[in-house]
All heavy atoms as a GROMACS GRO file, in nm:
protein
  633
    1LEU      N    1  10.014   8.414  10.064
    1LEU     CA    2  10.059   8.421   9.935
    1LEU      C    3  10.107   8.568   9.891
    1LEU      O    4  10.217   8.575   9.837
    1LEU     CB    5   9.948   8.376   9.833
    1LEU     CG    6   9.990   8.287   9.722
    1LEU    CD1    7  10.015   8.149   9.775
    1LEU    CD2    8   9.892   8.290   9.616
    2ALA      N    9  10.034   8.660   9.934
    2ALA     CA   10  10.068   8.796   9.899
    2ALA      C   11  10.196   8.846   9.965
    2ALA      O   12  10.274   8.921   9.910
    2ALA     CB   13   9.956   8.894   9.935
    3VAL      N   14  10.223   8.792  10.086
    3VAL     CA   15  10.335   8.835  10.164
    3VAL      C   16  10.467   8.784  10.102
    3VAL      O   17  10.571   8.843  10.117
    3VAL     CB   18  10.322   8.792  10.310
    3VAL    CG1   19  10.449   8.833  10.389
    3VAL    CG2   20  10.201   8.859  10.374
    4VAL      N   21  10.455   8.680  10.024
    4VAL     CA   22  10.577   8.626   9.961
    4VAL      C   23  10.616   8.723   9.850
    4VAL      O   24  10.736   8.752   9.830
    4VAL     CB   25  10.553   8.486   9.893
    4VAL    CG1   26  10.659   8.438   9.810
    4VAL    CG2   27  10.522   8.390  10.009
    5HIS      N   28  10.524   8.779   9.778
    5HIS     CA   29  10.552   8.871   9.670
    5HIS      C   30  10.567   9.015   9.712
    5HIS      O   31  10.639   9.094   9.658
    5HIS     CB   32  10.444   8.865   9.560
    5HIS     CG   33  10.426   8.727   9.502
    5HIS    ND1   34  10.521   8.673   9.420
    5HIS    CD2   35  10.326   8.632   9.519
    5HIS    CE1   36  10.486   8.552   9.378
    5HIS    NE2   37  10.366   8.529   9.443
    6VAL      N   38  10.503   9.056   9.822
    6VAL     CA   39  10.518   9.186   9.880
    6VAL      C   40  10.550   9.165  10.032
    6VAL      O   41  10.455   9.146  10.111
    6VAL     CB   42  10.384   9.266   9.868
    6VAL    CG1   43  10.394   9.410   9.925
    6VAL    CG2   44  10.334   9.272   9.724
    7PRO      N   45  10.678   9.168  10.061
    7PRO     CA   46  10.713   9.136  10.198
    7PRO      C   47  10.690   9.245  10.300
    7PRO      O   48  10.775   9.286  10.379
    7PRO     CB   49  10.866   9.107  10.185
    7PRO     CG   50  10.904   9.189  10.074
    7PRO     CD   51  10.790   9.189   9.977
    8SER      N   52  10.565   9.286  10.305
    8SER     CA   53  10.526   9.393  10.399
    8SER      C   54  10.389   9.364  10.445
    8SER      O   55  10.289   9.400  10.384
    8SER     CB   56  10.530   9.533  10.335
    8SER     OG   57  10.480   9.629  10.424
    9PRO      N   58  10.378   9.298  10.565
    9PRO     CA   59  10.240   9.261  10.614
    9PRO      C   60  10.150   9.382  10.632
    9PRO      O   61  10.025   9.372  10.608
    9PRO     CB   62  10.270   9.190  10.746
    9PRO     CG   63  10.410   9.144  10.742
    9PRO     CD   64  10.480   9.243  10.641
   10ALA      N   65  10.200   9.494  10.671
   10ALA     CA   66  10.121   9.611  10.691
   10ALA      C   67  10.063   9.664  10.563
   10ALA      O   68   9.941   9.696  10.557
   10ALA     CB   69  10.206   9.720  10.764
   11LEU      N   70  10.140   9.663  10.462
   11LEU     CA   71  10.091   9.708  10.326
   11LEU      C   72   9.988   9.609  10.275
   11LEU      O   73   9.880   9.650  10.221
   11LEU     CB   74  10.207   9.721  10.230
   11LEU     CG   75  10.171   9.765  10.090
   11LEU    CD1   76  10.109   9.902  10.092
   11LEU    CD2   77  10.297   9.761   9.999
   12VAL      N   78  10.010   9.480  10.294
   12VAL     CA   79   9.911   9.380  10.246
   12VAL      C   80   9.781   9.394  10.316
   12VAL      O   81   9.673   9.399  10.260
   12VAL     CB   82   9.968   9.234  10.256
   12VAL    CG1   83   9.856   9.133  10.230
   12VAL    CG2   84  10.087   9.217  10.175
   13THR      N   85   9.780   9.409  10.451
   13THR     CA   86   9.658   9.430  10.524
   13THR      C   87   9.586   9.554  10.487
   13THR      O   88   9.466   9.556  10.473
   13THR     CB   89   9.696   9.420  10.684
   13THR    OG1   90   9.756   9.304  10.704
   13THR    CG2   91   9.567   9.436  10.762
   14LEU      N   92   9.664   9.665  10.480
   14LEU     CA   93   9.600   9.793  10.445
   14LEU      C   94   9.534   9.789  10.304
   14LEU      O   95   9.422   9.835  10.291
   14LEU     CB   96   9.704   9.904  10.451
   14LEU     CG   97   9.657  10.043  10.412
   14LEU    CD1   98   9.558  10.094  10.515
   14LEU    CD2   99   9.776  10.143  10.408
   15THR      N  100   9.605   9.720  10.212
   15THR     CA  101   9.554   9.712  10.075
   15THR      C  102   9.420   9.632  10.078
   15THR      O  103   9.331   9.666  10.013
   15THR     CB  104   9.655   9.647   9.983
   15THR    OG1  105   9.774   9.729   9.989
   15THR    CG2  106   9.606   9.639   9.842
   16GLN      N  107   9.420   9.521  10.155
   16GLN     CA  108   9.302   9.437  10.156
   16GLN      C  109   9.181   9.523  10.211
   16GLN      O  110   9.072   9.520  10.158
   16GLN     CB  111   9.320   9.321  10.245
   16GLN     CG  112   9.414   9.215  10.195
   16GLN     CD  113   9.448   9.103  10.290
   16GLN    OE1  114   9.446   9.120  10.408
   16GLN    NE2  115   9.492   8.988  10.226
   17PHE      N  116   9.200   9.599  10.316
   17PHE     CA  117   9.091   9.678  10.372
   17PHE      C  118   9.052   9.789  10.275
   17PHE      O  119   8.928   9.819  10.256
   17PHE     CB  120   9.126   9.739  10.508
   17PHE     CG  121   9.099   9.645  10.624
   17PHE    CD1  122   9.200   9.586  10.688
   17PHE    CD2  123   8.969   9.609  10.657
   17PHE    CE1  124   9.179   9.500  10.791
   17PHE    CE2  125   8.946   9.525  10.761
   17PHE     CZ  126   9.046   9.467  10.830
   18ILE      N  127   9.144   9.854  10.211
   18ILE     CA  128   9.111   9.967  10.119
   18ILE      C  129   9.026   9.908   9.998
   18ILE      O  130   8.927   9.966   9.964
   18ILE     CB  131   9.235  10.038  10.070
   18ILE    CG1  132   9.291  10.121  10.186
   18ILE    CG2  133   9.203  10.131   9.954
   18ILE    CD1  134   9.427  10.182  10.162
   19VAL      N  135   9.079   9.801   9.938
   19VAL     CA  136   9.006   9.743   9.824
   19VAL      C  137   8.867   9.700   9.866
   19VAL      O  138   8.769   9.725   9.790
   19VAL     CB  139   9.086   9.620   9.771
   19VAL    CG1  140   9.004   9.545   9.666
   19VAL    CG2  141   9.215   9.673   9.703
   20CYS      N  142   8.856   9.637   9.979
   20CYS     CA  143   8.722   9.597  10.027
   20CYS      C  144   8.627   9.723  10.044
   20CYS      O  145   8.513   9.718  10.000
   20CYS     CB  146   8.730   9.527  10.162
   20CYS     SG  147   8.581   9.464  10.224
   21ALA      N  148   8.677   9.826  10.102
   21ALA     CA  149   8.590   9.942  10.120
   21ALA      C  150   8.555  10.010   9.992
   21ALA      O  151   8.440  10.050   9.972
   21ALA     CB  152   8.667  10.052  10.213
   22VAL      N  153   8.646  10.015   9.895
   22VAL     CA  154   8.622  10.073   9.769
   22VAL      C  155   8.516   9.992   9.693
   22VAL      O  156   8.423  10.045   9.622
   22VAL     CB  157   8.751  10.085   9.684
   22VAL    CG1  158   8.719  10.118   9.538
   22VAL    CG2  159   8.841  10.192   9.740
   23VAL      N  160   8.528   9.857   9.695
   23VAL     CA  161   8.436   9.774   9.625
   23VAL      C  162   8.295   9.786   9.687
   23VAL      O  163   8.188   9.803   9.613
   23VAL     CB  164   8.470   9.621   9.633
   23VAL    CG1  165   8.366   9.528   9.589
   23VAL    CG2  166   8.596   9.597   9.545
   24VAL      N  167   8.279   9.787   9.817
   24VAL     CA  168   8.151   9.813   9.886
   24VAL      C  169   8.097   9.945   9.847
   24VAL      O  170   7.971   9.955   9.817
   24VAL     CB  171   8.158   9.788  10.032
   24VAL    CG1  172   8.031   9.828  10.107
   24VAL    CG2  173   8.193   9.647  10.067
   25TYR      N  174   8.174  10.052   9.854
   25TYR     CA  175   8.127  10.180   9.824
   25TYR      C  176   8.085  10.191   9.676
   25TYR      O  177   7.978  10.257   9.650
   25TYR     CB  178   8.236  10.289   9.856
   25TYR     CG  179   8.184  10.424   9.845
   25TYR    CD1  180   8.092  10.480   9.938
   25TYR    CD2  181   8.230  10.511   9.748
   25TYR    CE1  182   8.041  10.610   9.925
   25TYR    CE2  183   8.187  10.642   9.740
   25TYR     CZ  184   8.099  10.695   9.827
   25TYR     OH  185   8.049  10.820   9.818
   26ALA      N  186   8.161  10.142   9.589
   26ALA     CA  187   8.126  10.138   9.445
   26ALA      C  188   7.990  10.060   9.423
   26ALA      O  189   7.911  10.106   9.349
   26ALA     CB  190   8.234  10.075   9.362
   27ALA      N  191   7.977   9.950   9.487
   27ALA     CA  192   7.847   9.870   9.476
   27ALA      C  193   7.737   9.949   9.530
   27ALA      O  194   7.624   9.942   9.472
   27ALA     CB  195   7.868   9.735   9.544
   28LYS      N  196   7.755  10.029   9.631
   28LYS     CA  197   7.653  10.112   9.684
   28LYS      C  198   7.615  10.224   9.586
   28LYS      O  199   7.498  10.250   9.565
   28LYS     CB  200   7.696  10.176   9.820
   28LYS     CG  201   7.592  10.263   9.884
   28LYS     CD  202   7.639  10.331  10.004
   28LYS     CE  203   7.541  10.434  10.052
   28LYS     NZ  204   7.586  10.510  10.164
   29LEU      N  205   7.720  10.289   9.527
   29LEU     CA  206   7.688  10.394   9.431
   29LEU      C  207   7.618  10.339   9.311
   29LEU      O  208   7.534  10.411   9.248
   29LEU     CB  209   7.819  10.466   9.391
   29LEU     CG  210   7.891  10.543   9.502
   29LEU    CD1  211   8.020  10.604   9.444
   29LEU    CD2  212   7.793  10.661   9.547
   30LEU      N  213   7.647  10.221   9.268
   30LEU     CA  214   7.581  10.160   9.149
   30LEU      C  215   7.450  10.092   9.186
   30LEU      O  216   7.384  10.035   9.096
   30LEU     CB  217   7.678  10.055   9.089
   30LEU     CG  218   7.808  10.115   9.030
   30LEU    CD1  219   7.905   9.996   8.994
   30LEU    CD2  220   7.779  10.196   8.909
   31ARG      N  221   7.417  10.107   9.306
   31ARG     CA  222   7.291  10.047   9.355
   31ARG      C  223   7.279   9.897   9.345
   31ARG      O  224   7.172   9.842   9.319
   31ARG     CB  225   7.169  10.119   9.297
   31ARG     CG  226   7.163  10.262   9.330
   31ARG     CD  227   7.050  10.337   9.272
   31ARG     NE  228   7.067  10.479   9.289
   31ARG     CZ  229   6.972  10.558   9.319
   31ARG    NH1  230   6.854  10.513   9.329
   31ARG    NH2  231   6.995  10.689   9.342
   32LEU      N  232   7.399   9.833   9.349
   32LEU     CA  233   7.406   9.689   9.354
   32LEU      C  234   7.393   9.634   9.494
   32LEU      O  235   7.374   9.514   9.516
   32LEU     CB  236   7.538   9.643   9.290
   32LEU     CG  237   7.556   9.675   9.144
   32LEU    CD1  238   7.691   9.648   9.101
   32LEU    CD2  239   7.458   9.617   9.054
   33LEU      N  240   7.411   9.723   9.590
   33LEU     CA  241   7.424   9.691   9.730
   33LEU      C  242   7.355   9.802   9.812
   33LEU      O  243   7.369   9.920   9.781
   33LEU     CB  244   7.569   9.674   9.772
   33LEU     CG  245   7.599   9.642   9.909
   33LEU    CD1  246   7.558   9.494   9.935
   33LEU    CD2  247   7.752   9.657   9.935
   34GLU      N  248   7.280   9.762   9.910
   34GLU     CA  249   7.214   9.864   9.993
   34GLU      C  250   7.298   9.867  10.127
   34GLU      O  251   7.313   9.769  10.193
   34GLU     CB  252   7.077   9.823  10.030
   34GLU     CG  253   6.995   9.920  10.116
   34GLU     CD  254   6.856   9.882  10.140
   34GLU    OE1  255   6.797   9.826  10.052
   34GLU    OE2  256   6.804   9.913  10.244
   35ALA      N  257   7.357   9.982  10.150
   35ALA     CA  258   7.447  10.001  10.270
   35ALA      C  259   7.410  10.132  10.333
   35ALA      O  260   7.375  10.229  10.271
   35ALA     CB  261   7.594  10.003  10.228
   36ASP      N  262   7.418  10.139  10.469
   36ASP     CA  263   7.386  10.256  10.547
   36ASP      C  264   7.506  10.352  10.524
   36ASP      O  265   7.622  10.325  10.497
   36ASP     CB  266   7.379  10.229  10.688
   36ASP     CG  267   7.261  10.141  10.727
   36ASP    OD1  268   7.163  10.140  10.646
   36ASP    OD2  269   7.260  10.071  10.827
   37ASP      N  270   7.475  10.486  10.543
   37ASP     CA  271   7.588  10.586  10.547
   37ASP      C  272   7.659  10.578  10.670
   37ASP      O  273   7.616  10.519  10.770
   37ASP     CB  274   7.517  10.732  10.534
   37ASP     CG  275   7.450  10.749  10.401
   37ASP    OD1  276   7.498  10.697  10.300
   37ASP    OD2  277   7.359  10.827  10.395
   38PHE      N  278   7.786  10.627  10.668
   38PHE     CA  279   7.871  10.629  10.789
   38PHE      C  280   7.811  10.718  10.890
   38PHE      O  281   7.780  10.837  10.864
   38PHE     CB  282   8.011  10.670  10.751
   38PHE     CG  283   8.086  10.558  10.684
   38PHE    CD1  284   8.119  10.572  10.550
   38PHE    CD2  285   8.129  10.453  10.751
   38PHE    CE1  286   8.193  10.478  10.485
   38PHE    CE2  287   8.202  10.347  10.686
   38PHE     CZ  288   8.234  10.362  10.558
   39GLU      N  289   7.801  10.674  11.008
   39GLU     CA  290   7.760  10.754  11.125
   39GLU      C  291   7.868  10.734  11.229
   39GLU      O  292   7.892  10.627  11.272
   39GLU     CB  293   7.629  10.709  11.182
   39GLU     CG  294   7.513  10.727  11.091
   39GLU     CD  295   7.380  10.671  11.144
   39GLU    OE1  296   7.363  10.676  11.269
   39GLU    OE2  297   7.297  10.630  11.067
   40TRP      N  298   7.938  10.846  11.267
   40TRP     CA  299   8.052  10.840  11.355
   40TRP      C  300   8.007  10.764  11.486
   40TRP      O  301   8.100  10.683  11.537
   40TRP     CB  302   8.106  10.975  11.390
   40TRP     CG  303   8.223  10.970  11.483
   40TRP    CD1  304   8.229  11.018  11.613
   40TRP    CD2  305   8.351  10.906  11.458
   40TRP    NE1  306   8.353  10.985  11.666
   40TRP    CE2  307   8.425  10.917  11.577
   40TRP    CE3  308   8.399  10.842  11.352
   40TRP    CZ2  309   8.556  10.872  11.583
   40TRP    CZ3  310   8.531  10.790  11.360
   40TRP    CH2  311   8.599  10.804  11.475
   41ALA      N  312   7.890  10.779  11.533
   41ALA     CA  313   7.852  10.710  11.663
   41ALA      C  314   7.866  10.556  11.633
   41ALA      O  315   7.904  10.492  11.740
   41ALA     CB  316   7.707  10.753  11.696
   42LYS      N  317   7.841  10.508  11.527
   42LYS     CA  318   7.846  10.366  11.498
   42LYS      C  319   7.989  10.326  11.452
   42LYS      O  320   8.042  10.221  11.498
   42LYS     CB  321   7.751  10.322  11.394
   42LYS     CG  322   7.604  10.334  11.432
   42LYS     CD  323   7.512  10.296  11.315
   42LYS     CE  324   7.369  10.321  11.351
   42LYS     NZ  325   7.279  10.295  11.236
   43VAL      N  326   8.052  10.410  11.380
   43VAL     CA  327   8.183  10.375  11.319
   43VAL      C  328   8.292  10.363  11.427
   43VAL      O  329   8.374  10.278  11.422
   43VAL     CB  330   8.221  10.481  11.213
   43VAL    CG1  331   8.366  10.461  11.170
   43VAL    CG2  332   8.132  10.477  11.093
   44LYS      N  333   8.284  10.455  11.530
   44LYS     CA  334   8.391  10.453  11.628
   44LYS      C  335   8.400  10.320  11.702
   44LYS      O  336   8.509  10.275  11.742
   44LYS     CB  337   8.378  10.573  11.724
   44LYS     CG  338   8.256  10.566  11.810
   44LYS     CD  339   8.254  10.696  11.902
   44LYS     CE  340   8.127  10.698  11.989
   44LYS     NZ  341   8.119  10.820  12.067
   45TYR      N  342   8.284  10.250  11.720
   45TYR     CA  343   8.291  10.121  11.785
   45TYR      C  344   8.341  10.015  11.698
   45TYR      O  345   8.415   9.922  11.738
   45TYR     CB  346   8.151  10.086  11.842
   45TYR     CG  347   8.106  10.180  11.950
   45TYR    CD1  348   8.000  10.267  11.932
   45TYR    CD2  349   8.164  10.180  12.074
   45TYR    CE1  350   7.956  10.358  12.029
   45TYR    CE2  351   8.127  10.271  12.174
   45TYR     CZ  352   8.025  10.359  12.150
   45TYR     OH  353   7.984  10.441  12.246
   46TYR      N  354   8.308  10.023  11.571
   46TYR     CA  355   8.355   9.928  11.470
   46TYR      C  356   8.506   9.943  11.446
   46TYR      O  357   8.577   9.841  11.414
   46TYR     CB  358   8.278   9.949  11.338
   46TYR     CG  359   8.311   9.836  11.240
   46TYR    CD1  360   8.267   9.704  11.264
   46TYR    CD2  361   8.376   9.864  11.126
   46TYR    CE1  362   8.290   9.608  11.171
   46TYR    CE2  363   8.402   9.767  11.031
   46TYR     CZ  364   8.362   9.638  11.055
   46TYR     OH  365   8.389   9.539  10.966
   47LEU      N  366   8.562  10.063  11.462
   47LEU     CA  367   8.703  10.086  11.446
   47LEU      C  368   8.784   9.996  11.545
   47LEU      O  369   8.898   9.950  11.508
   47LEU     CB  370   8.737  10.227  11.463
   47LEU     CG  371   8.716  10.317  11.345
   47LEU    CD1  372   8.744  10.462  11.376
   47LEU    CD2  373   8.799  10.270  11.220
   48VAL      N  374   8.734   9.981  11.663
   48VAL     CA  375   8.804   9.894  11.762
   48VAL      C  376   8.818   9.754  11.706
   48VAL      O  377   8.929   9.692  11.705
   48VAL     CB  378   8.732   9.892  11.895
   48VAL    CG1  379   8.791   9.784  11.987
   48VAL    CG2  380   8.722  10.028  11.950
   49TYR      N  381   8.713   9.697  11.639
   49TYR     CA  382   8.720   9.569  11.575
   49TYR      C  383   8.820   9.563  11.459
   49TYR      O  384   8.908   9.479  11.442
   49TYR     CB  385   8.584   9.524  11.528
   49TYR     CG  386   8.586   9.408  11.432
   49TYR    CD1  387   8.617   9.281  11.476
   49TYR    CD2  388   8.577   9.429  11.300
   49TYR    CE1  389   8.621   9.171  11.392
   49TYR    CE2  390   8.584   9.322  11.208
   49TYR     CZ  391   8.610   9.204  11.257
   49TYR     OH  392   8.618   9.095  11.168
   50VAL      N  393   8.812   9.668  11.373
   50VAL     CA  394   8.897   9.676  11.252
   50VAL      C  395   9.049   9.682  11.294
   50VAL      O  396   9.134   9.609  11.244
   50VAL     CB  397   8.861   9.793  11.172
   50VAL    CG1  398   8.962   9.820  11.059
   50VAL    CG2  399   8.725   9.773  11.106
   51ILE      N  400   9.080   9.761  11.397
   51ILE     CA  401   9.215   9.780  11.445
   51ILE      C  402   9.264   9.643  11.506
   51ILE      O  403   9.375   9.602  11.478
   51ILE     CB  404   9.230   9.892  11.538
   51ILE    CG1  405   9.215  10.030  11.465
   51ILE    CG2  406   9.368   9.891  11.607
   51ILE    CD1  407   9.197  10.151  11.547
   52SER      N  408   9.179   9.584  11.587
   52SER     CA  409   9.218   9.458  11.652
   52SER      C  410   9.235   9.350  11.544
   52SER      O  411   9.338   9.273  11.552
   52SER     CB  412   9.106   9.408  11.744
   52SER     OG  413   9.086   9.504  11.847
   53PHE      N  414   9.156   9.347  11.445
   53PHE     CA  415   9.164   9.242  11.342
   53PHE      C  416   9.292   9.268  11.253
   53PHE      O  417   9.369   9.178  11.220
   53PHE     CB  418   9.046   9.242  11.247
   53PHE     CG  419   9.039   9.139  11.144
   53PHE    CD1  420   9.013   9.010  11.171
   53PHE    CD2  421   9.086   9.172  11.011
   53PHE    CE1  422   9.018   8.912  11.074
   53PHE    CE2  423   9.092   9.075  10.911
   53PHE     CZ  424   9.054   8.945  10.944
   54SER      N  425   9.321   9.394  11.227
   54SER     CA  426   9.437   9.430  11.153
   54SER      C  427   9.569   9.396  11.230
   54SER      O  428   9.663   9.344  11.169
   54SER     CB  429   9.440   9.589  11.120
   54SER     OG  430   9.330   9.619  11.042
   55VAL      N  431   9.568   9.420  11.354
   55VAL     CA  432   9.684   9.386  11.438
   55VAL      C  433   9.706   9.236  11.437
   55VAL      O  434   9.819   9.185  11.421
   55VAL     CB  435   9.678   9.443  11.577
   55VAL    CG1  436   9.788   9.389  11.666
   55VAL    CG2  437   9.690   9.595  11.573
   56GLY      N  438   9.602   9.166  11.455
   56GLY     CA  439   9.608   9.019  11.456
   56GLY      C  440   9.656   8.961  11.320
   56GLY      O  441   9.742   8.871  11.313
   57THR      N  442   9.599   9.015  11.208
   57THR     CA  443   9.643   8.976  11.074
   57THR      C  444   9.792   9.005  11.051
   57THR      O  445   9.863   8.921  11.002
   57THR     CB  446   9.555   9.043  10.976
   57THR    OG1  447   9.419   9.008  10.996
   57THR    CG2  448   9.594   8.989  10.830
   58TRP      N  449   9.830   9.129  11.083
   58TRP     CA  450   9.969   9.171  11.065
   58TRP      C  451  10.063   9.076  11.150
   58TRP      O  452  10.162   9.036  11.100
   58TRP     CB  453   9.989   9.313  11.111
   58TRP     CG  454  10.122   9.362  11.096
   58TRP    CD1  455  10.190   9.410  10.985
   58TRP    CD2  456  10.230   9.364  11.200
   58TRP    NE1  457  10.317   9.437  11.017
   58TRP    CE2  458  10.347   9.418  11.144
   58TRP    CE3  459  10.222   9.329  11.335
   58TRP    CZ2  460  10.463   9.430  11.219
   58TRP    CZ3  461  10.334   9.346  11.411
   58TRP    CH2  462  10.457   9.394  11.349
   59THR      N  463  10.026   9.051  11.269
   59THR     CA  464  10.114   8.970  11.368
   59THR      C  465  10.120   8.830  11.309
   59THR      O  466  10.233   8.771  11.302
   59THR     CB  467  10.054   8.965  11.503
   59THR    OG1  468  10.038   9.100  11.556
   59THR    CG2  469  10.139   8.889  11.593
   60ASN      N  470  10.012   8.772  11.264
   60ASN     CA  471  10.017   8.639  11.196
   60ASN      C  472  10.108   8.638  11.076
   60ASN      O  473  10.190   8.548  11.063
   60ASN     CB  474   9.872   8.598  11.159
   60ASN     CG  475   9.867   8.456  11.103
   60ASN    OD1  476   9.953   8.375  11.132
   60ASN    ND2  477   9.761   8.430  11.035
   61MET      N  478  10.099   8.734  10.988
   61MET     CA  479  10.180   8.732  10.864
   61MET      C  480  10.325   8.752  10.902
   61MET      O  481  10.416   8.686  10.851
   61MET     CB  482  10.132   8.842  10.775
   61MET     CG  483  10.006   8.808  10.696
   61MET     SD  484   9.979   8.923  10.567
   61MET     CE  485   9.866   9.040  10.644
   62LYS      N  486  10.358   8.838  11.001
   62LYS     CA  487  10.492   8.866  11.038
   62LYS      C  488  10.556   8.745  11.101
   62LYS      O  489  10.674   8.703  11.070
   62LYS     CB  490  10.497   8.982  11.139
   62LYS     CG  491  10.633   9.040  11.159
   62LYS     CD  492  10.673   9.113  11.039
   62LYS     CE  493  10.801   9.200  11.067
   62LYS     NZ  494  10.849   9.260  10.951
   63VAL      N  495  10.482   8.671  11.189
   63VAL     CA  496  10.537   8.549  11.249
   63VAL      C  497  10.558   8.443  11.144
   63VAL      O  498  10.662   8.370  11.152
   63VAL     CB  499  10.440   8.498  11.360
   63VAL    CG1  500  10.469   8.357  11.404
   63VAL    CG2  501  10.438   8.598  11.480
   64ARG      N  502  10.465   8.428  11.056
   64ARG     CA  503  10.483   8.327  10.948
   64ARG      C  504  10.600   8.359  10.855
   64ARG      O  505  10.668   8.270  10.809
   64ARG     CB  506  10.353   8.308  10.873
   64ARG     CG  507  10.241   8.248  10.961
   64ARG     CD  508  10.121   8.224  10.890
   64ARG     NE  509  10.137   8.097  10.808
   64ARG     CZ  510  10.058   8.068  10.711
   64ARG    NH1  511   9.951   8.130  10.689
   64ARG    NH2  512  10.088   7.956  10.645
   65MET      N  513  10.621   8.483  10.830
   65MET     CA  514  10.738   8.526  10.748
   65MET      C  515  10.864   8.490  10.818
   65MET      O  516  10.958   8.438  10.762
   65MET     CB  517  10.739   8.678  10.725
   65MET     CG  518  10.644   8.718  10.615
   65MET     SD  519  10.638   8.896  10.594
   65MET     CE  520  10.810   8.931  10.552
   66LYS      N  521  10.875   8.523  10.951
   66LYS     CA  522  10.995   8.496  11.029
   66LYS      C  523  11.029   8.352  11.043
   66LYS      O  524  11.138   8.302  11.046
   66LYS     CB  525  10.984   8.565  11.166
   66LYS     CG  526  10.985   8.715  11.160
   66LYS     CD  527  11.119   8.772  11.119
   66LYS     CE  528  11.116   8.922  11.119
   66LYS     NZ  529  11.231   8.983  11.074
   67SER      N  530  10.918   8.273  11.059
   67SER     CA  531  10.939   8.123  11.088
   67SER      C  532  10.960   8.046  10.962
   67SER      O  533  10.994   7.924  10.968
   67SER     CB  534  10.811   8.067  11.160
   67SER     OG  535  10.703   8.067  11.078
   68GLY      N  536  10.933   8.104  10.842
   68GLY     CA  537  10.946   8.028  10.721
   68GLY      C  538  10.821   7.945  10.686
   68GLY      O  539  10.824   7.866  10.595
   69ASP      N  540  10.725   7.960  10.762
   69ASP     CA  541  10.598   7.878  10.750
   69ASP      C  542  10.522   7.914  10.621
   69ASP      O  543  10.450   7.831  10.567
   69ASP     CB  544  10.501   7.907  10.870
   69ASP     CG  545  10.385   7.821  10.875
   69ASP    OD1  546  10.402   7.699  10.837
   69ASP    OD2  547  10.269   7.860  10.904
   70ILE      N  548  10.539   8.034  10.566
   70ILE     CA  549  10.472   8.067  10.443
   70ILE      C  550  10.514   7.982  10.331
   70ILE      O  551  10.435   7.934  10.245
   70ILE     CB  552  10.490   8.219  10.412
   70ILE    CG1  553  10.412   8.302  10.512
   70ILE    CG2  554  10.452   8.253  10.274
   70ILE    CD1  555  10.428   8.457  10.489
   71GLN      N  556  10.642   7.952  10.321
   71GLN     CA  557  10.690   7.868  10.205
   71GLN      C  558  10.630   7.724  10.223
   71GLN      O  559  10.593   7.664  10.125
   71GLN     CB  560  10.846   7.854  10.209
   71GLN     CG  561  10.913   7.982  10.162
   71GLN     CD  562  10.919   8.094  10.262
   71GLN    OE1  563  10.904   8.074  10.375
   71GLN    NE2  564  10.944   8.219  10.212
   72TRP      N  565  10.621   7.673  10.345
   72TRP     CA  566  10.561   7.547  10.371
   72TRP      C  567  10.413   7.547  10.324
   72TRP      O  568  10.370   7.455  10.258
   72TRP     CB  569  10.573   7.508  10.514
   72TRP     CG  570  10.516   7.373  10.548
   72TRP    CD1  571  10.572   7.251  10.523
   72TRP    CD2  572  10.386   7.348  10.603
   72TRP    NE1  573  10.482   7.154  10.567
   72TRP    CE2  574  10.374   7.207  10.614
   72TRP    CE3  575  10.281   7.431  10.644
   72TRP    CZ2  576  10.259   7.149  10.671
   72TRP    CZ3  577  10.167   7.371  10.698
   72TRP    CH2  578  10.160   7.229  10.712
   73SER      N  579  10.337   7.650  10.358
   73SER     CA  580  10.203   7.659  10.317
   73SER      C  581  10.190   7.669  10.168
   73SER      O  582  10.097   7.611  10.103
   73SER     CB  583  10.139   7.786  10.380
   73SER     OG  584  10.140   7.775  10.516
   74LEU      N  585  10.283   7.732  10.098
   74LEU     CA  586  10.278   7.750   9.953
   74LEU      C  587  10.302   7.612   9.886
   74LEU      O  588  10.246   7.583   9.784
   74LEU     CB  589  10.379   7.852   9.906
   74LEU     CG  590  10.346   7.994   9.936
   74LEU    CD1  591  10.465   8.085   9.890
   74LEU    CD2  592  10.219   8.042   9.868
   75CYS      N  593  10.382   7.533   9.951
   75CYS     CA  594  10.408   7.397   9.888
   75CYS      C  595  10.284   7.316   9.898
   75CYS      O  596  10.253   7.243   9.801
   75CYS     CB  597  10.517   7.329   9.975
   75CYS     SG  598  10.680   7.397   9.949
   76ILE      N  599  10.208   7.322  10.006
   76ILE     CA  600  10.080   7.254  10.018
   76ILE      C  601   9.984   7.297   9.910
   76ILE      O  602   9.916   7.213   9.846
   76ILE     CB  603  10.021   7.264  10.158
   76ILE    CG1  604  10.117   7.188  10.259
   76ILE    CG2  605   9.884   7.209  10.167
   76ILE    CD1  606  10.077   7.207  10.402
   77VAL      N  607   9.970   7.433   9.894
   77VAL     CA  608   9.877   7.486   9.797
   77VAL      C  609   9.916   7.440   9.650
   77VAL      O  610   9.836   7.405   9.581
   77VAL     CB  611   9.869   7.643   9.807
   77VAL    CG1  612   9.793   7.703   9.693
   77VAL    CG2  613   9.809   7.681   9.939
   78ALA      N  614  10.043   7.449   9.628
   78ALA     CA  615  10.096   7.419   9.494
   78ALA      C  616  10.071   7.266   9.457
   78ALA      O  617  10.046   7.234   9.346
   78ALA     CB  618  10.249   7.445   9.480
   79LYS      N  619  10.079   7.172   9.559
   79LYS     CA  620  10.059   7.036   9.536
   79LYS      C  621   9.913   7.000   9.519
   79LYS      O  622   9.876   6.899   9.460
   79LYS     CB  623  10.121   6.961   9.650
   79LYS     CG  624  10.269   6.958   9.650
   79LYS     CD  625  10.326   6.881   9.766
   79LYS     CE  626  10.478   6.889   9.760
   79LYS     NZ  627  10.538   6.814   9.876
   80SER      N  628   9.820   7.082   9.577
   80SER     CA  629   9.680   7.045   9.564
   80SER      C  630   9.615   7.089   9.440
   80SER      O  631   9.666   7.139   9.349
   80SER     CB  632   9.600   7.096   9.685
   80SER     OG  633   9.636   7.226   9.722
   0.00000   0.00000   0.00000
């Protein structure tokens, strides 16, 4: 849905990750959520997952944009 309004899969994916990180960090600061501090030894392994997931998400959105599949999906959502 977002790619229809903002035709940039990279921007959509980046925005999703940034908003998620900000919400979790804010919840931690407000003591609504208990989260560990960042430790580079742990973060560097998680970055492999984040990058892989981002590439997969970007590729999926780009392929769906090129194939016109997004409009078809929107029709299904709109009818339900």
